C-alpha positions, 0 to 999 in steps of 0.5 A: 497761569504764568507757568502755563504761558511760560510753558507755551513760550508766550513770554510777552503775555506773561509780562504784559498781561500777568505782571511776570516781572512783579513775582519775587519767586518766593515759592508759595504758588508751588507750595499750594498748587494742587498739581504740584507744578514747578511754577517758580521754575517756569517764572524764572525761565520766562524772566530770563528770556524777557531779560535777554530780549531786553538786553538784546534790544538795548545793545541794538539801540546802542549800536545804532546810536554809535553808528549814527554818531560815527556817521555824523563825524 
């Protein structure tokens, strides 16, 4: 399911509903997949997008905090 959602770019559903960040990327799912989908590749891609979104949100919050700190002085 993670590979399908990732392919559809539904990354928030991957993270919130299916525990995307809990995957250790061992490759067992790809090995047993009868369709031979590159599941781990999709999971890595989804994790990268989620981490980039988190980093952007963190940077935005830090910039707002710095702006508030500068305005207070």
